[in-house]
DRENGULUM-903736 format. One line per 2 residues: number of its first residue (from 1); their letters; for each residue x, y, z of N, C-alpha, C. Coordinates in Angstrom, 2 decimals. Each point is the difference from the previous one (the first is absolute). Layout:
N
NUM) A) X:Y:Z:X:Y:Z:X:Y:Z  ...
! end
This chain:
321
1) ME) 44.25:25.36:4.84:-1.65:-0.34:-0.13:-0.15:0.97:0.87  -1.16:0.61:-0.09:-0.57:1.09:1.18:-0.95:-1.00:0.74
3) KL) 0.07:-0.26:1.72:-0.41:-0.88:0.84:-1.39:0.10:0.14  -0.08:-1.01:-0.23:-2.14:-0.28:0.09:-0.07:-0.09:1.49
5) KR) -1.40:0.79:0.29:-0.34:0.40:1.23:-0.76:-1.66:0.50  0.28:-1.12:0.80:-0.01:-0.83:0.51:-1.63:-0.07:0.70
7) DG) -0.70:-0.60:-0.62:-1.70:-0.11:0.02:-0.18:-1.36:0.66  -0.35:0.40:1.27:-0.56:-0.75:1.33:-0.84:-1.53:-0.58
9) SL) -0.92:-0.19:-1.16:-0.77:-0.47:-0.40:0.71:-0.89:-1.01  0.86:0.44:-0.27:1.18:-1.11:-1.04:0.03:-1.19:0.58
11) SA) 0.14:-1.20:-0.32:0.42:-1.01:0.23:1.15:-0.48:0.03  0.40:-0.93:0.84:2.03:0.08:-0.13:0.54:-0.63:-1.22
13) TA) -1.14:-0.74:-1.07:0.98:-0.18:-1.48:0.25:1.45:-0.42  -0.87:0.61:0.13:-0.12:1.25:-1.27:1.45:1.06:1.02
15) KR) -0.06:-0.15:1.29:0.69:0.98:0.50:1.59:-0.47:-0.37  0.14:-1.19:0.31:1.50:-1.11:0.13:0.08:0.56:-2.25
17) VL) -0.96:-0.30:-0.57:0.76:0.44:-1.50:0.10:1.72:-0.05  -0.82:0.41:0.30:0.16:1.31:0.27:1.66:0.41:0.28
19) AE) 0.48:-0.38:1.41:1.47:0.08:0.30:1.09:-0.37:-0.95  -0.33:-1.26:-0.10:0.67:-0.22:-1.33:0.20:0.79:-1.15
21) AE) -0.79:0.55:-0.31:-0.35:1.13:-1.51:1.27:0.72:0.45  -0.31:0.90:1.48:0.50:1.39:0.61:1.89:-0.73:-0.01
23) QA) 0.40:-1.16:0.55:1.12:-0.29:-0.35:0.34:-0.57:-0.92  -0.29:-0.08:-1.27:0.85:-0.37:-1.38:0.11:1.41:-0.43
25) EE) -0.82:0.92:0.39:0.03:1.41:-0.29:1.17:0.69:0.19  0.02:-0.11:1.74:1.40:0.07:0.21:1.05:-0.10:0.01
27) KG) 0.03:-1.56:-1.06:1.13:-0.47:0.06:0.17:0.17:-1.67  -0.48:0.95:-0.34:-0.11:0.00:-1.86:-0.17:-0.86:-1.32
29) NS) -0.96:-0.70:0.71:-1.25:-0.91:-0.49:-0.81:0.36:-0.17  -0.15:1.02:-1.01:-1.63:-0.02:-0.62:-0.86:-0.67:-0.71
31) EL) 0.73:-0.99:-0.92:-1.21:-0.65:-0.36:-0.19:-1.22:0.82  0.50:-0.27:1.28:-0.66:-1.03:1.11:-0.75:0.98:0.50
33) AL) 0.54:1.31:0.15:-1.04:0.90:1.06:-1.34:0.09:-0.72  0.07:0.08:-1.32:-1.02:0.61:-0.86:-1.12:-1.77:0.36
35) AK) 1.07:-1.03:-0.14:-1.27:-1.24:-0.54:-0.57:-0.28:1.69  1.15:0.54:1.05:-1.16:0.17:1.32:-1.26:0.52:0.19
37) IK) 0.60:1.30:-0.66:-1.04:0.99:0.26:-1.54:-0.66:-0.30  0.59:-0.78:-1.26:-1.47:-0.43:-1.34:-0.95:-1.19:1.05
39) EY) 1.56:-0.47:0.66:-1.05:-1.27:0.57:-0.50:0.12:1.56  0.59:1.65:0.56:-0.93:0.63:0.74:-1.46:0.53:-0.11
41) RQ) 0.41:0.48:-1.18:-1.27:0.76:-0.48:-0.81:-1.21:-0.45  -0.04:-1.20:-0.27:-1.09:-1.24:-0.09:-0.70:-0.60:1.04
43) IV) 1.49:0.24:1.35:-0.95:-0.94:1.21:-1.12:1.01:0.68  0.57:1.56:-0.43:-0.93:0.63:0.66:-1.13:0.27:-0.92
45) EN) -0.25:0.15:-1.44:-1.09:-0.24:-0.40:-0.70:-1.05:0.44  0.84:-1.68:0.14:-0.73:-0.83:0.25:-0.92:-0.11:1.03
47) ES) 0.91:0.64:1.29:-0.62:0.42:1.26:-1.22:1.08:0.21  0.12:0.73:-1.07:-1.09:1.28:0.15:-1.04:-0.80:-0.23
49) NI) 0.13:-0.99:-1.48:-1.44:-0.53:-0.18:-0.67:-0.79:0.81  1.18:-0.50:0.60:-0.80:-1.14:1.54:-1.08:0.56:0.90
51) IN) 0.75:1.48:0.16:-0.66:0.78:1.01:-1.09:0.52:-0.68  -0.01:0.80:-0.95:-1.24:0.30:-0.58:-1.08:-1.07:-0.48
53) KK) 0.56:-1.48:-0.30:-1.08:-0.61:0.25:-0.90:-0.65:0.81  0.80:0.41:1.47:-0.52:-0.10:1.10:-0.79:0.67:0.63
55) LA) 0.61:1.51:-0.65:-0.96:0.79:0.89:-1.56:0.02:-1.23  0.16:-0.07:-0.98:-1.01:-0.48:-1.37:-1.04:-1.08:0.94
57) EA) 0.69:-0.74:-0.06:-0.93:-1.11:1.12:-0.63:0.64:1.39  0.65:0.55:0.36:-0.79:0.87:1.43:-1.43:0.51:-0.56
59) WV) 0.54:1.36:-1.58:-1.23:0.56:0.10:-1.28:-0.91:-0.49  0.45:-1.00:-1.01:-0.90:-0.96:-0.23:-0.97:-0.49:1.27
61) LE) 0.40:-0.73:0.51:-0.42:-0.10:1.66:-0.74:1.24:0.58  0.61:0.50:0.08:-1.01:1.59:0.31:-1.25:0.16:-0.64
63) GR) 0.32:0.01:-1.63:-1.55:0.33:-0.59:-0.64:-1.10:0.07  0.20:-1.18:0.25:-0.55:-1.22:0.05:-1.06:0.31:1.36
65) TL) 0.51:0.41:1.05:-0.41:0.33:1.19:-1.00:1.46:-0.28  0.34:0.22:-0.15:-0.88:2.07:-0.71:-1.35:-0.76:-0.87
67) FS) 0.75:-1.16:-1.08:-1.70:-0.35:-1.03:-1.01:-0.57:0.99  0.59:-0.50:1.00:-0.89:-1.03:1.22:-0.58:0.33:0.37
69) QL) 0.04:1.67:0.79:-0.56:0.99:0.38:-0.75:0.81:-0.55  0.06:-0.15:-1.67:-0.97:0.47:-0.88:1.08:1.50:-0.04
71) KL) 1.06:0.44:0.49:0.38:1.05:-0.54:0.93:-0.32:-1.78  -1.36:0.39:-0.59:0.61:-0.40:-1.20:1.27:1.11:-0.29
73) EE) 0.07:1.41:-0.44:0.66:0.60:-0.02:1.35:0.21:0.26  -0.33:-0.49:1.71:1.74:0.02:0.29:0.28:-1.47:-0.05
75) AE) -0.85:-0.95:-0.34:0.72:-1.41:-0.76:0.78:0.28:-1.08  -0.91:0.74:-1.03:0.58:0.21:-1.34:1.72:0.78:0.06
77) NA) -0.68:0.98:0.99:1.73:0.81:0.14:1.07:-0.91:0.72  0.04:-0.68:0.45:0.80:-1.37:0.56:0.68:-0.73:-0.87
79) IE) -1.04:-0.61:-0.76:0.91:-0.75:-1.23:0.25:0.79:-1.10  -0.36:0.99:-0.10:0.94:1.04:-0.77:1.41:0.44:0.48
81) EA) 0.13:-0.17:0.66:1.17:0.36:0.82:1.00:-1.36:-0.03  -0.50:-1.47:-0.07:0.66:-1.27:0.29:0.35:-0.13:-1.43
83) IK) -1.00:1.05:-1.35:0.41:-0.73:-1.34:1.49:1.46:0.07  -0.45:0.86:0.17:1.86:1.11:0.11:0.88:-0.94:0.37
85) LD) -0.08:-0.74:1.03:1.59:-0.17:0.29:0.15:-1.95:-0.64  -1.31:-0.50:-0.38:0.46:-1.19:-0.97:-1.25:-0.19:-0.96
87) SN) 0.41:0.63:-1.10:-1.16:0.65:-1.04:0.15:-1.40:-1.05  0.71:-1.16:-0.22:-0.14:-1.05:-0.71:-0.33:-0.95:0.64
89) NP) -0.95:0.14:1.01:-0.49:-1.59:0.72:-1.61:0.32:-0.14  -0.34:-0.71:-1.09:-1.47:0.23:-0.67:-0.90:-0.50:1.20
91) EY) 0.05:-1.05:0.71:-0.69:-0.03:1.02:-0.63:1.37:0.72  0.82:0.89:0.58:-0.20:1.25:0.44:-1.25:0.87:-0.81
93) LL) 0.72:-0.19:-1.28:-1.00:0.76:-1.19:-1.37:-0.55:0.16  -0.13:-1.29:0.30:-1.24:-0.61:-0.29:-0.75:0.19:1.33
95) TL) 1.19:0.51:1.14:-1.52:0.15:1.20:-0.18:1.53:-0.05  0.84:0.82:-0.64:-0.55:1.51:-0.29:-1.09:-0.12:-0.78
97) AG) -0.27:-0.93:-1.02:-1.09:-0.01:-0.94:-1.05:-0.29:1.02  0.20:-1.06:0.45:-1.31:-0.24:0.70:-0.44:1.02:0.89
99) YL) 0.67:0.83:1.05:-0.29:1.49:0.46:-0.72:0.68:-1.07  0.73:0.45:-0.87:-0.49:0.50:-0.66:-1.68:-0.23:-0.62
101) EW) -0.01:-0.69:-0.40:-1.41:-1.03:-0.02:-0.67:0.60:1.17  0.22:-0.31:0.82:-1.20:0.72:1.15:-0.32:1.32:-0.21
103) NG) 1.32:1.05:0.07:0.37:0.91:-0.45:-1.07:0.73:-1.19  -0.61:-1.20:-0.72:-0.50:0.69:-1.38:0.76:0.58:-0.81
105) RY) 1.20:0.10:-0.27:1.15:0.80:-0.83:0.37:-0.91:-0.89  -0.85:-0.91:-1.15:0.22:-1.22:-0.86:1.11:0.39:-0.87
107) KR) 0.61:1.56:-0.60:0.66:0.11:-1.19:1.06:-0.16:0.51  0.59:0.26:1.55:1.34:-0.01:0.47:-0.35:-1.87:0.11
109) MV) -1.13:-0.21:0.49:0.19:-1.54:0.03:0.77:-1.14:-0.75  -0.87:0.86:-1.57:0.80:-0.51:-1.62:1.71:-0.08:0.63
111) EV) 0.10:1.46:-0.30:1.45:-0.09:-0.16:0.92:-0.54:1.04  -0.34:0.25:1.38:0.74:-1.11:0.62:0.23:-1.83:-0.42
113) SQ) -1.69:-0.41:-0.26:0.54:-0.89:-0.27:0.39:-0.60:-1.18  0.34:0.78:-0.85:0.50:-0.20:-1.58:1.93:0.15:0.86
115) KA) 0.35:0.77:0.53:1.30:-0.10:0.66:0.31:-1.27:0.26  -1.04:-0.48:1.18:0.08:-1.31:0.65:0.29:-1.26:-0.87
117) IS) -0.97:0.24:-1.27:-0.06:-1.24:-0.97:1.45:0.03:-0.76  0.58:1.37:-0.54:1.17:0.43:-0.69:1.20:-0.79:0.87
119) LI) -0.17:0.45:1.40:1.13:-0.33:1.01:0.11:-2.01:-0.06  -1.32:-0.54:0.03:-0.15:-1.36:0.54:0.36:-0.73:-1.44
121) KN) 0.19:0.50:-1.22:0.17:-0.25:-1.09:1.66:-0.04:-0.55  0.34:0.65:0.98:1.40:0.54:-0.68:0.84:-0.73:1.45
123) QE) -0.42:-0.76:0.65:0.46:-1.07:1.07:0.86:-0.93:-0.64  0.83:-0.60:0.42:0.76:-1.10:-0.43:-0.78:-0.82:0.13
125) SL) -0.21:-0.43:1.10:-1.15:-0.97:0.28:-1.58:0.19:0.16  -0.29:-0.22:-0.81:-1.95:0.75:0.08:-0.75:-0.90:0.80
127) DK) -0.79:1.17:1.02:-1.03:-0.60:0.99:-0.91:-0.16:-0.68  -0.41:-1.07:-0.62:-1.36:-0.29:-0.70:-1.40:0.86:0.97
129) IL) 0.38:-0.86:1.26:-1.51:0.48:0.97:0.00:1.74:-0.14  1.62:0.73:0.40:-0.74:0.95:0.19:-0.23:0.77:-1.37
131) LA) 0.70:-0.62:-1.41:-0.98:0.94:-1.21:-1.28:-0.66:0.13  -0.51:-0.92:0.17:-1.34:-0.22:0.36:-0.97:1.02:0.58
133) ES) 0.47:0.17:1.23:-0.32:1.15:0.54:-0.10:1.66:-0.10  1.45:0.03:-0.95:0.07:1.49:-0.50:-1.21:0.10:-1.42
135) LS) 0.09:-1.05:-0.63:-0.99:-0.02:-0.93:-1.74:0.15:0.50  -0.09:-0.84:0.81:-1.50:0.35:1.09:-0.09:1.26:0.29
137) TI) 0.82:0.47:0.48:0.44:1.80:0.20:-0.15:0.93:-0.74  0.41:0.03:-1.41:0.07:0.87:-0.46:-1.35:-0.01:-0.99
139) GT) -0.58:-1.65:0.13:-1.11:0.19:-0.79:-1.20:0.45:1.13  0.25:-0.13:0.67:-0.81:0.50:1.45:-0.61:1.86:-0.45
141) AY) 1.53:0.70:-0.23:0.41:0.98:-0.05:-0.79:0.67:-1.00  0.03:-0.86:-1.23:-0.32:0.33:-1.31:-1.71:-0.11:0.26
143) RL) -0.12:-0.70:0.41:-2.13:0.05:0.06:-0.55:0.86:0.88  0.92:0.22:0.94:-0.55:0.80:1.06:0.04:1.58:-0.65
145) GG) 1.17:0.11:-0.92:0.01:1.41:-0.19:-1.08:0.05:-1.35  -0.99:-0.96:0.01:-0.34:-0.13:-1.60:0.78:-0.69:-1.23
147) NY) 1.00:-0.18:-0.06:0.53:-0.53:-0.96:-0.28:-1.33:-0.29  -1.25:-0.44:-0.28:0.13:-1.65:0.12:0.38:-0.45:-1.35
149) NS) 0.29:0.39:-1.16:0.91:-0.69:-0.93:1.19:-0.37:0.45  0.77:1.35:0.25:1.14:-0.35:1.00:-0.07:-1.23:0.93
151) AT) -1.12:-0.26:0.79:0.01:-0.89:1.05:0.45:-1.44:-0.35  -1.13:0.26:-0.97:0.15:-1.82:-0.48:1.28:-0.97:-0.35
153) NP) 0.36:0.65:-0.48:1.45:-1.13:-0.23:1.34:0.00:1.43  -0.40:0.50:0.73:0.77:0.17:1.20:-0.93:-1.46:0.88
155) LQ) -1.21:0.41:0.34:-0.54:-0.72:0.78:0.21:-1.02:-0.57  -0.35:-0.31:-0.78:-0.44:-1.59:-1.03:1.31:-0.82:0.49
157) KS) 1.16:1.02:-0.70:1.42:-1.01:0.60:0.41:-0.37:1.32  -0.37:0.95:0.84:0.05:-0.03:1.23:-0.82:-1.09:0.66
159) LK) -0.93:-0.26:-0.23:-0.75:-1.16:0.00:0.31:-1.21:-0.46  0.62:-0.10:-1.49:1.00:-1.54:-0.14:0.65:-0.30:0.60
161) LR) 1.04:1.22:0.24:1.25:-0.10:0.71:-0.35:-0.86:1.94  -0.91:0.60:0.48:-0.50:-0.56:1.06:-0.65:-1.29:0.50
163) KE) -0.52:-0.65:-1.53:-0.44:-1.17:-0.04:1.30:-0.72:-0.15  0.91:0.01:-0.86:1.03:-0.57:-0.10:1.11:-0.52:0.90
165) LL) -0.11:1.35:0.81:1.18:0.26:0.82:-0.59:-0.94:1.41  -1.54:0.52:0.75:-0.38:-0.04:1.32:-0.89:-1.17:-0.48
167) GE) -0.80:-0.23:-1.10:-1.00:-1.05:0.09:-1.44:0.80:-0.29  -0.68:-0.99:-0.19:-1.72:0.62:-0.08:-0.21:0.51:0.87
169) EH) -0.15:-0.87:1.63:-0.48:1.02:1.23:0.99:0.11:0.71  -0.02:1.22:-0.28:1.22:0.50:0.70:-0.53:2.09:0.39
171) PD) -0.14:0.28:0.80:-0.21:1.27:0.65:0.22:1.29:-1.11  1.23:-0.31:-0.47:0.47:0.90:-1.67:-0.40:0.05:-0.53
173) TA) -0.39:-1.14:-0.67:-0.95:-0.66:-0.91:-1.38:0.60:-0.14  -0.85:0.20:1.33:-1.53:0.50:0.29:0.68:1.14:-0.41
175) TS) 0.99:0.78:0.92:-0.06:1.34:-0.12:0.20:0.48:-1.87  0.60:-1.09:-0.76:-0.16:0.01:-1.43:-1.26:0.40:-0.70
177) LN) -0.32:-0.84:0.42:-1.11:-0.45:-0.77:-1.16:1.28:0.52  -0.54:0.61:1.02:-0.07:0.56:0.56:-0.21:1.50:-0.89
179) NL) 1.57:0.00:0.43:0.04:2.09:-1.19:-0.28:-0.64:-1.31  -0.26:-0.99:-0.67:0.18:-0.21:-1.81:-1.36:0.23:-0.06
181) AL) -0.89:-1.08:1.33:-1.69:0.55:-0.03:-0.53:1.23:0.03  0.79:1.10:1.23:-0.71:0.99:-0.04:0.27:1.20:-1.60
183) LY) 0.92:-0.69:-0.56:0.25:0.47:-1.34:-1.10:-0.37:-0.77  -0.32:-1.19:0.06:-0.95:-0.32:-1.22:-1.04:0.81:-0.08
185) HK) -0.48:0.19:1.78:-1.10:0.30:0.45:-0.22:1.30:-0.02  0.91:0.82:-0.17:0.39:1.52:-0.31:-0.61:0.39:-1.96
187) QG) 0.95:-1.57:-0.15:-0.63:0.29:-1.39:-1.28:-0.09:-0.77  -0.87:-0.53:1.22:-0.93:-0.43:-0.24:-0.38:-1.36:-0.68
189) RY) 1.04:-0.82:0.14:0.02:-1.65:-0.35:-0.22:-1.06:0.63  -1.11:0.22:0.95:-0.68:-0.55:1.11:0.78:-1.79:-0.25
191) KK) -0.91:-0.36:-1.21:0.39:-1.23:-0.06:1.34:-0.90:-0.30  0.94:0.84:0.25:1.21:-0.35:0.93:0.72:0.40:0.95
193) AE) -0.82:1.06:0.46:0.64:0.55:1.59:-0.76:-1.36:0.55  -1.43:-0.20:0.07:-0.46:-1.22:0.97:0.52:-0.94:0.31
195) PL) 0.53:-1.01:-0.93:0.91:-0.83:0.16:1.14:0.45:0.58  0.52:0.57:0.13:1.28:0.05:0.74:-0.06:0.66:1.43
197) YL) -0.97:0.91:-0.27:-0.39:0.78:1.58:-0.33:-1.11:1.16  -0.86:-1.38:-0.81:-0.41:-1.02:0.69:1.32:-1.16:0.89
199) KA) 1.14:-0.22:-1.17:0.99:-0.65:-0.20:0.86:0.62:1.34  0.30:1.40:0.13:0.64:1.02:0.87:-0.41:-0.20:1.72
201) LE) -1.32:0.15:-0.16:-0.74:-0.20:1.32:0.40:-1.26:0.24  -0.07:-1.44:-0.94:0.05:-1.21:0.64:1.47:-0.26:0.35
203) IS) 0.74:0.21:-0.39:1.51:-0.10:0.04:0.17:1.01:1.44  -0.10:0.78:0.33:-0.07:0.63:0.93:-0.43:-0.40:1.51
205) KK) -1.18:-0.48:-0.14:-0.94:-0.69:0.99:1.05:-1.13:0.40  -0.08:-0.95:-0.93:1.02:-1.42:-0.40:1.46:0.58:1.06
207) TL) 0.12:0.93:-0.33:2.28:0.27:0.61:-0.12:0.54:1.10  -0.81:1.07:0.26:-0.22:0.98:0.85:-1.10:-0.06:0.98
209) GE) -1.04:-0.62:-0.22:-1.06:-0.25:1.23:-0.88:0.68:-0.52  -1.58:0.10:0.44:-1.17:0.36:-0.22:0.42:1.86:0.70
211) EH) 0.34:0.14:0.49:0.02:1.37:0.94:1.31:0.69:-0.29  0.48:0.18:-1.00:1.34:0.79:-0.46:-0.57:1.20:-1.22
213) PN) 1.00:1.30:0.58:-0.39:0.87:-1.10:0.01:-0.19:-1.68  0.71:-0.78:-0.14:0.23:-0.31:-1.42:-1.25:-0.79:-0.51
215) VA) -0.73:-0.08:1.02:-1.47:-1.25:-0.22:-1.28:1.49:-0.23  0.02:0.63:0.92:-0.42:1.00:0.00:-0.18:0.89:-1.67
217) TS) 1.28:0.33:-0.35:0.63:0.58:-1.11:-0.91:-0.52:-1.51  -0.01:-1.64:0.38:-0.60:-1.03:-1.18:-1.28:0.19:0.12
219) LN) -0.98:0.35:1.64:-0.93:-0.37:-0.16:-0.75:1.43:-0.71  0.71:1.18:0.66:-0.36:1.35:-0.66:0.03:0.51:-1.23
221) NL) 1.15:-0.89:-0.84:-0.12:-0.09:-1.12:-0.72:-0.38:-1.04  -0.38:-1.17:0.55:-1.23:-0.97:-0.61:-1.25:0.93:-0.05
223) AL) -0.46:0.74:1.35:-1.22:0.48:0.31:-0.10:0.95:-0.98  1.45:0.94:-0.15:-0.58:1.18:-0.84:0.14:-0.57:-1.91
225) LY) 0.39:-1.26:-0.44:0.11:-0.40:-0.76:-2.18:-0.64:-0.59  -0.36:-0.10:1.44:-1.59:-0.56:-0.25:-0.74:1.07:0.37
227) ES) 0.90:1.44:0.52:-0.91:1.05:0.10:-0.16:0.95:-1.41  1.06:-0.44:-1.02:0.14:0.72:-1.36:-0.76:-0.56:-0.57
229) QG) -0.56:-1.43:0.15:-1.04:-1.04:-0.74:-1.49:0.45:0.12  -0.20:0.70:0.61:-1.02:0.34:1.19:-0.36:-1.43:0.47
231) RY) 0.60:-0.60:0.74:-0.35:-0.98:0.43:0.28:-0.33:1.65  -0.58:1.33:1.04:-0.31:0.20:1.28:0.23:-0.65:0.82
233) EA) -1.09:-0.92:-0.39:-0.12:-0.83:1.27:1.09:-1.26:0.11  0.51:0.38:-0.83:1.93:-1.22:0.01:0.76:0.70:0.48
235) AE) -0.30:1.22:-0.16:1.13:1.10:0.04:0.19:0.20:2.14  -1.09:0.08:0.39:-0.48:0.40:1.07:0.81:-0.69:1.10
237) PL) -0.34:-1.30:0.53:0.97:-0.82:0.91:1.10:-0.09:-0.28  0.57:0.13:-1.39:1.24:0.14:-0.12:0.54:1.05:1.02
239) YL) -0.54:1.19:-0.27:0.69:1.33:-0.16:-0.11:-0.44:2.21  -0.99:-0.11:0.49:-0.50:-0.25:1.43:1.30:-1.27:0.72
241) QA) 0.33:-0.35:-1.13:0.93:-1.55:0.93:1.26:0.71:-0.17  0.22:0.88:-1.15:1.95:1.12:-0.07:-0.31:0.65:1.24
243) LE) -0.69:0.69:-0.03:-0.75:0.30:1.31:1.02:0.10:1.08  -0.69:-1.27:0.52:0.07:-0.75:1.07:1.20:-0.45:0.55
245) ID) 0.74:-0.55:-1.13:1.33:-0.62:-0.12:0.81:1.52:0.82  0.03:0.75:-1.25:1.04:1.27:0.09:-0.11:0.59:1.15
247) KK) -1.25:0.13:0.90:-0.12:0.67:1.24:0.40:-1.11:1.07  0.13:-1.31:-0.06:0.48:-1.18:0.98:1.46:0.18:-0.74
249) TL) 0.89:0.14:-0.86:1.13:-0.29:-0.13:0.12:1.50:0.05  0.13:0.94:-0.88:0.74:1.44:0.26:-0.67:0.90:1.01
251) GE) -0.84:0.38:0.37:-0.59:0.73:1.19:-1.15:0.37:-0.62  -0.72:1.05:0.98:-1.38:0.57:-1.03:0.52:1.11:0.02
253) EH) 1.30:0.21:-0.13:0.09:1.34:-0.45:1.40:-0.06:-0.69  -1.10:-0.45:-1.37:1.75:-0.08:-1.30:-0.55:0.47:-0.66
255) PD) 1.24:0.63:-1.48:-0.78:0.33:-1.48:-0.70:-1.43:-0.53  0.92:-1.32:0.39:-1.44:-0.71:-0.82:-1.19:-0.18:0.57
257) VA) -0.24:0.25:1.55:-1.28:0.10:0.29:-0.80:1.27:-0.85  0.79:1.01:0.31:-0.63:1.09:-0.66:-0.73:-0.25:-1.60
259) TD) 1.16:-0.88:-0.82:-0.19:-0.68:-1.26:-1.55:-0.54:-0.16  0.44:-0.99:1.16:-1.65:-0.71:0.27:-1.38:0.17:-0.11
261) LN) 0.04:1.20:1.03:-0.53:0.88:0.35:-0.89:0.79:-1.87  0.59:0.48:0.03:0.00:0.86:-1.13:-0.53:-0.89:-1.29
263) NL) 0.55:-1.11:-0.32:-0.59:-1.15:-0.74:-1.46:-0.51:0.04  -0.08:-0.17:1.47:-1.66:-0.05:0.61:-0.40:0.67:-0.43
265) AL) 0.10:1.15:0.28:-1.05:1.50:-0.03:-0.48:-0.03:-1.21  1.00:0.15:-1.36:0.22:-0.09:-1.07:-1.31:-0.93:-0.72
267) LY) 0.01:-1.24:0.60:-0.91:-1.10:-0.44:-1.07:0.46:0.13  -0.29:0.11:1.46:-1.28:0.46:0.26:-0.93:1.66:-0.38
269) ES) 1.36:0.63:-0.55:-0.80:1.52:-0.72:-0.32:-1.17:-1.21  0.74:-0.46:-0.37:-0.43:-0.58:-1.31:-1.81:-0.54:-0.19
271) QG) -0.01:-0.94:0.86:-1.17:-0.43:0.39:-1.40:1.05:0.53  0.66:1.26:0.49:-0.89:0.90:0.03:-0.31:0.31:1.64
273) RC) 0.98:-0.97:0.73:-0.08:0.01:1.65:0.70:0.75:0.42  -0.39:1.52:0.06:1.25:1.15:-0.07:-0.16:0.42:1.66
275) KK) -1.42:-0.55:1.11:0.42:-0.34:1.23:0.83:-0.25:1.06  0.55:-1.71:-0.83:0.93:-0.94:0.10:1.37:0.89:-0.25
277) AE) 0.09:0.46:-1.47:1.43:0.19:-0.25:0.58:1.12:0.72  -1.13:0.86:0.38:0.76:1.57:0.53:1.06:-0.31:1.25
279) PL) -0.76:-0.82:1.00:1.04:-0.32:1.20:1.44:-0.45:-0.43  -0.28:-1.11:-1.05:1.41:-0.72:-0.61:0.80:1.24:-0.17
281) YL) -0.82:0.35:-1.10:1.37:1.16:-0.69:0.24:1.09:1.23  -0.91:0.48:1.10:1.04:0.58:0.77:1.16:-0.66:1.29
283) QA) -0.24:-0.95:0.04:0.65:-0.97:0.92:1.73:-0.18:-0.95  -0.61:0.13:-1.30:1.53:-0.81:-0.63:0.42:1.01:-0.43
285) LE) -0.51:1.71:-0.03:0.40:1.26:-0.22:0.66:0.35:1.45  -0.25:-0.33:0.74:0.87:0.37:1.80:1.01:-0.75:0.03
287) IS) -0.20:-1.56:-0.44:1.41:-1.17:0.16:0.98:0.71:-0.89  -0.44:0.24:-1.26:1.34:0.28:-1.07:0.55:1.86:0.35
289) KK) -1.07:0.77:0.31:0.40:1.09:0.80:0.92:-0.20:1.55  0.12:-1.46:0.33:0.77:0.56:1.18:1.30:-0.54:-0.30
291) TL) 0.00:-1.29:-0.94:1.10:-0.70:0.06:0.75:0.61:-1.34  -0.61:0.11:-1.16:0.69:0.45:-1.50:0.35:1.35:0.22
293) GE) -1.07:1.61:0.78:0.34:0.53:0.15:-1.26:0.96:-1.07  -0.18:1.31:0.09:-1.27:0.40:-1.00:0.60:0.32:-1.11
295) DH) 1.24:0.23:-0.72:0.18:-0.04:-1.17:0.61:-0.97:-0.72  0.02:-1.34:0.50:-0.03:-1.17:-0.65:-0.86:-0.27:-1.13
297) PN) 0.26:-0.85:-0.77:-0.99:-0.33:-1.81:-0.74:-0.66:0.73  0.03:-1.03:0.95:-1.43:-0.71:0.34:-0.56:0.98:1.05
299) TI) 0.38:0.84:0.55:-1.43:0.62:0.69:-0.65:1.25:-0.90  1.00:0.59:-0.76:-1.00:0.83:-1.05:-0.75:-1.32:-0.49
301) TL) 0.34:-0.89:-0.59:-1.70:-0.58:-0.61:-0.69:-0.25:0.73  0.02:-0.22:1.14:-0.28:-0.33:1.18:-1.81:0.84:0.45
303) KS) 1.10:1.22:0.09:-1.04:0.95:0.30:-1.09:0.77:-1.84  0.68:-0.41:-0.76:-0.78:0.56:-1.43:-0.88:-1.45:0.13
305) NY) 0.13:-1.03:0.39:-1.25:-1.30:0.24:-1.15:0.15:0.84  0.93:1.07:0.97:-1.25:0.52:0.89:-0.89:1.42:-0.23
307) ET) 1.00:0.40:-0.67:-1.37:1.62:-0.33:-0.34:-0.53:-1.21  -0.14:-1.00:-0.65:-0.88:-0.29:-1.42:-0.92:-0.57:0.50
309) LI) -0.02:-0.78:1.04:-1.05:-0.66:0.56:-0.92:1.03:0.75  0.34:0.83:0.72:-0.57:0.99:0.68:-0.79:1.16:-0.98
311) ES) 0.95:0.35:-1.36:-0.50:0.49:-0.60:-1.00:-0.15:-0.83  -0.08:-1.37:-0.05:-1.17:-0.47:-0.61:-1.32:-0.68:0.57
313) KN) 0.11:0.06:1.40:-1.07:0.19:1.20:-0.45:1.01:-0.54  0.84:1.10:0.23:-0.69:1.82:0.01:-0.93:-0.51:-1.34
315) SK) 0.58:0.46:-1.12:-0.43:-0.42:-1.36:-1.64:-1.12:-0.21  0.10:-0.87:0.83:-1.36:-0.56:-0.39:-0.76:0.81:1.36
317) SN) 0.42:0.54:0.78:-0.93:0.47:1.33:-0.55:1.36:-0.76  1.04:0.81:-0.64:-0.71:0.93:-0.80:-0.97:0.14:-1.07
319) NK) 0.11:-1.15:-0.56:-0.60:-0.82:-0.95:-1.73:-0.13:0.46  0.03:-0.37:1.13:-1.61:-0.99:0.53:-0.85:1.67:-0.04
321) I) -1.34:-0.34:-0.26:-0.82:0.92:0.38:-1.06:0.10:0.91
! end
């Protein structure tokens, strides 16, 4: 047997088994040598897997830190590195899906979510809570991509599972209620959406407190529904509450604050209150540019909204006699 170079990173067990293989070969016992070599290879594979998993965990931690700093593309790349090292970890895939959502990459989000679901279903012991999360994620990806028919079933299943596993009054159950309500809202099924929004808001307030970003999200979504129905007076105070909560909990310069400002500006514009809308659009656009970058889908949308308002103002001015 050709002597293998000793690797300083090998464990004492791996070194011992390799030495036994070499000794067996030297004594002419090739069968024992082969068995020891196979044993050695298995030990090395197992130890490499442990090292890879630890390195993957480190990449995930780095990704989460980058995400908290709103370095979204870098966060996404970090999680991709973790998945290369531990490709069968559905939790990493779902984390990646969440980052893809922020980056507006919904098609890829669907693909990643599908792989996570497949891995979860093929586990020896089915993790139903993780399955509920993965169904919620893929349903959201379909909705954001405009594929409403494909979104319905996973969102409904996620809600059912979370009610069964976590109870009627749990933050994750509220998230599923909210996600399903968003789908019904997009489909114009306002009567089905409203009670779900209201229930999600009630649960979030009860379980997370009155001033929590999830509460702000529920307030925002309910306000959007009311605005869609032309119920502007009901929508405005909800938008204002959401904006106040997000500023207090997330800071003045956060993408969610930009979204709140944009939503409020859209409402004012719908009411013909363009003087109130314009500075809000500008604030939202500046925050989005600073936190997400010029080329992010949110920034592009905000810029388009602002430009539409200016064009409308100019058109009205030109039409005056």
